[in-house]
Structure formats: structure tokens, C-alpha cells
C-alpha positions as CSV (number, residue, x, y, z in Angstrom):
1,M,-15.4,17.6,9.5
2,N,-19.1,18.1,9.1
3,E,-21.2,17.5,6.0
4,Q,-21.1,21.1,4.8
5,E,-17.3,21.3,5.1
6,A,-16.9,18.1,3.1
7,I,-19.2,19.5,0.4
8,Q,-17.1,22.7,0.4
9,V,-13.9,20.7,-0.2
10,A,-15.5,18.9,-3.2
11,E,-16.9,22.2,-4.6
12,Q,-13.6,24.0,-4.2
13,N,-11.7,21.3,-6.1
14,R,-14.2,20.8,-8.9
15,E,-12.0,22.2,-11.7
16,M,-8.9,20.3,-10.5
17,L,-10.9,17.1,-10.3
18,Q,-12.3,17.7,-13.8
19,I,-16.0,17.7,-12.6
20,D,-18.3,19.1,-15.3
21,P,-19.6,22.5,-14.2
22,E,-23.1,21.4,-15.3
23,M,-23.1,18.6,-12.7
24,A,-25.2,19.5,-9.7
25,F,-24.7,18.5,-6.1
26,E,-26.9,15.5,-5.4
27,S,-26.0,14.0,-2.0
28,A,-23.5,13.6,0.8
29,E,-23.1,10.6,3.1
30,K,-20.5,9.3,5.5
31,A,-19.1,5.8,5.0
32,I,-16.2,3.6,5.7
33,L,-14.1,2.9,2.6
34,E,-10.9,1.0,1.9
35,Y,-8.1,3.3,0.9
36,K,-4.8,2.6,-0.7
37,E,-2.3,5.4,-1.2
38,N,-1.3,4.1,-4.7
39,P,-4.2,2.1,-6.1
40,E,-2.2,0.9,-9.1
41,E,0.4,-0.8,-6.9
42,S,0.0,-3.8,-4.7
43,G,0.1,-3.2,-0.9
44,P,-2.0,-2.9,2.2
45,T,-5.2,-0.9,2.4
46,T,-6.6,1.0,5.4
47,D,-10.2,1.7,6.4
48,R,-11.0,5.4,6.3
49,I,-14.1,7.3,7.4
50,A,-15.0,9.5,4.5
51,W,-17.7,11.7,3.1
52,L,-19.0,10.6,-0.3
53,I,-20.0,13.7,-2.1
54,T,-22.1,13.0,-5.3
55,F,-22.6,15.3,-8.3
56,S,-24.8,14.2,-11.1
57,N,-26.6,15.2,-14.3
58,P,-28.6,13.2,-16.9
59,W,-25.6,11.6,-18.5
60,G,-23.7,10.4,-15.3
61,F,-22.3,11.0,-11.9
62,V,-19.1,11.7,-10.0
63,V,-18.5,10.7,-6.3
64,V,-15.7,12.6,-4.5
65,N,-14.4,10.7,-1.4
66,V,-13.2,13.2,1.2
67,D,-11.4,12.0,4.4
68,D,-13.5,12.9,7.4
69,R,-10.5,13.7,9.6
70,T,-8.1,15.5,7.3
71,G,-10.4,16.9,4.5
72,K,-8.1,15.3,1.9
73,V,-9.7,14.1,-1.4
74,L,-9.0,10.4,-1.2
75,S,-10.4,9.4,-4.6
76,V,-12.9,10.2,-7.3
77,E,-15.3,7.7,-8.9
78,R,-17.0,8.4,-12.2
79,S,-19.8,6.7,-14.0
80,R,-18.9,5.4,-17.5
């Protein structure tokens, strides 16, 4: 998956991920992150290569983590 495809995955899932429509795309970067299928439960983690797609506005930001290989949204991080 390239950068543009990862951005497209995040954009297409904005409503489902409850990302404010006023948030603008800010950046995309590829990184290795620890992933756990059920983060609320104990268990092993795996390393995944993912695209970190960031949307922001003056009152916060959202980062959508998209698996580089499958295009699956792995997680969403929000500023508080």
C-alpha cells in the first residue's frame, strides 16, 4: 500500500471512525507499531508496519493507523 492508498482508506472511513468533518488531513507517515487484536484483554502483541494518517484542527487531532499490507484500520488515537 502506498501513502495515497492509506490516506484514501482513512478518508473513506471518516464517518464510521467518528472523525469530525472539520478536521483536515495533516500528515501521513509509515511506522512500526505494536498491535493487539483486543487491546482491553491481556495477550501477546505483534509488530505491524502501518501508515499513521493524522487529521487535525485547532482543538485536537486524530491519528488513524492503517495496516500497510492489508489496508485494515488497526486503531484510532485521539487527543483529549
